[in-house]
N, C-alpha and C positions, 0 to 999 in steps of 0.2 A: 874971325872964324865964327860960323854959326853954331848954335847949340848942338850938342851931341846926344844921341840916343843909344841906349844899351838895351839889347834884348837878351836876357839870360834865361835859358831853358834848363830846367832841372827835373830829372825823373827820380822820384824817391823810391827807396825799397819799401815794400808793403809794410813790413814790420816796424818801420820808423815813420810812417806817414803822419800820424797825429803829432808825434814829437817834433817833426820837422815843420809842420804848420806853425807851431808856436815859435820856432826859431825864425821862420820867415816873417811872422807878424812883428817880432821884436826888431828885426833888421829894417823892415819897412818903416816902422814908427821912428826909429832913430835916424834913418837916412833922410826922411822928409824934413827933419829939423836942420839939416846941413845948409849952410849959406849958399853953396853952389848948386843945390838941387832945385829943379823946377817941378818935377813930379816923380813919383816912385810908387808903382802900383803892382800888386800881386794878382795874377790870374791863374785859373785852373782849367785845364783842357776838358771839354765836355765829353770827349770820347775816351780819354784816359785820365782818370782821377789821380793818378800818381804823377802826372806831368804838370809842372807849375811853370809859369812864365812871369818873369819880373820885367816890366817895361819901365825904364828909367829915362829921364830927360835931365841933362846937366848943362850948365851955362858954358862950360869949357873943359878942355882936357885937364887943366890944372884942378878943376873941381873934382873930376873923376879921380885924379891922382891922390888928392886929399882924402876922398872917400875911401879909397883902397888902403890908406894908412890909418884909418880911424879904428878905434878900439872895437866898436860894434861890428865893423866889417871883418876884422881879423878874428873876432870871436865867432862870427857866422861861419867863416871858412873852417875853423877848427871844429865846430859843432856838427858840420855836415859830413866830415870825413868818415868813410866807411858806411854811410847811411843813404847814399844815393847810387843809382845805376849809371847816371850820366849827367854831364853839365856842359853846355855850350854857351859861349858869350860872343855876341856880335855887337860891334860898335858901328853905328851908322850916322850919316848926316843927310839932311834933305838936299835933293838936287835942285837946280834952278828951274827945271821944267815943271 
């Protein structure tokens, strides 16, 4: 199977924006060090500064599963509770075309 990409879109609550940015940076730094990670980048929407997109590239579904069980990811999930307005996660793979 080819590499998998994750597009995670998070909309922060205004009062938690700065706090969450630090949480995002910690997650990005730790995730980039994982053996199954190819890239892990944080982006901010230019029209809505409360909207963040994390673009992830993983070697396999097993790598994603390991990431989801990591201490830094579980900590991230805990730290964003109640501080975001929305979260969507899409897992995609490149088509042959």
